[in-house]
N, C-alpha and C positions, 0 to 999 in steps of 0.2 A: 808389687813384692815378688820375691824370687819364690819358685817352688822347689819342693823337695819330692823325690822319688822314693817311696817306700816299698819294700819287698816283704810281704807278711807271708809266713807259713802258719798253718793252723791244723790242729788234730784234736778230735774230741770223740766221745761216744756219739753215734749218730742220734739225732733227735730232729723233730720238726722245728723249724724257726732259726736255725743258725744262720743261714744266708741273709735272713732279714736282719737279724741282730747285727751281724758285721756290716751289712750296707747301711743300716741306720747309724752306727757308729762313724762309719765313714762319711756320710751325708752330714751328719750332726756336726762335725768338725770341719766341713767344708772341703773335704776330700773329693777327688774324682777316681772312681773305680775304673782303670783303664783295661786291664787284661787278667785274666784269671784261669785256673784249671781246679776244678772241683771233683771230688769222687768219693764214692762210699767204698771203703777197703776194710774187709774183715770186722765189720760191725763198728768202724770208726768212719766219721767224716773227715776228710783231709782236703786241704786246699793250698794253693799259692796264689797270691794275688800281687799285682801291681797297682799301687795307688799314688797318685800325686795330690800334694797338699801344701798350702802355702807354708813357708818356713816357720812363721809364727804359731801355726796350729799344729805342727808336727808332734809336739810332746803331749798336747792335750788328745790328740788322736792315739798315740800309743797307749795312753791311759784308759781311753775309752774302749780300746780294743782289749786290754788286759783285764777290764772289769767284766767281760763276758764270762759267765760262769760255765765251767766244764770245759773250757777249751785251753789246750796248750798252744801258746803263741811265740813266735819269734818275729821281731821287726828289724830288718836290715836297711841300710842305706843304698839306693840305686843311683844311677845315674842316667840321664838321657843321651842316647848315643844316636848319631845319623845312621841311616841303613846304609850299610857297606854296599860297595858295587861288587859284583862276581856273580858267580852261578848259583842258582837253587835248584835242589833236586827233591823230588818226592820219592821215597824208598817204600816199598810194601814187602813184608815177607810173610809167609806161612808154612808150617811144616809140623811135624811130631815134635813135641816138646822135648827139649833136651838140655839139660845143664851146660852152659857155655855158649849158646848161640849168640846172646848180645854181646858177650866179651868178644867173641872171634869175628862176628860180622862189623861191630862198631870199632873194632881194632883196625880192621881192613880199611875202614871208612878214614880212621885217623891217619893212617899210613897215606892215604891220597891228600890229606891236608884238609879234610872236611870236618865242619863243625856241626853238631847236632844242635839245630834250633828249636826243634820240638819233638817229642817222641811219645808214642802211646803204645803200650803193650797189654796183652791180655791172653789167657788160655781159656779154651773152650772144648767140649766133647765134639769129636767129628760126628756128622749125622749118620753117616753109614756104618761107623765101627765102634764109636764111644771112645776111640783113642783119643788122649789129650793131645789138642793142637795149640802151638804158639803162634801168635800173630803180633807183629809189630808194623807199625806205620810211623814213618819219621820224615822230617824236613831236615835236609842237610844243606850247608852252604860252603862254597869254596870262595875264598877272597880273590882268586883269579880264574880266568876262563879254563874251564875243564870239560872235555867232551864227555857227553852221556856214556858214550860206548866204554871209555876208560872206567867210569864208575860201575856200569853194568858188568863188566868183564872181571873186575876185581872182587865184587861182591858174589858173583856167580860162582867164582872158584872157591870161595870159602863156603857158600851155601851147599855146594855138592858134597862136602864132607859131612854136613849136618843134614842132608836130604830135605831142605827147604827150597821153596820157590821164591825168587827174589824179582821184583819188577822196579825198574828205575825210570822216572821221567823228569823232564826238565819242568820245573814250577815257576809259575809267573811271579 
């Protein structure tokens, strides 16, 4: 039987047991939990999951997930895509928090034709001064070969405007 890929987003007041309840619903309906990002944000538990399930169980899994009390859920159809050839980069940046950092840095990445595969950001107090720091870690892909130096140069030019440090490395 053919499998479906479901992309599930969830959000609800944080409490113990949410992951267990979602995992139980996935397991009960024959689904396979493949990838996820889960985080506690501002008193809420927020997540994004990729689940595969046989086509015949897709609707039952949706109903099982929506029955979990206190969660706001969306379920969208995804598709299996082969990993594209190209170049992968790991990008890290840190500096004083400033509105517009994400827009400018990742706008420059888009100008190079880079796609954000994953990204994580956070703010934290600097140990020495208490100044609010912004940190971002991302994995970017290029469908065509692209030298690391071209990415580093482009992002560093933007980073200087915001006084952030950027590091770029090729990722396996």
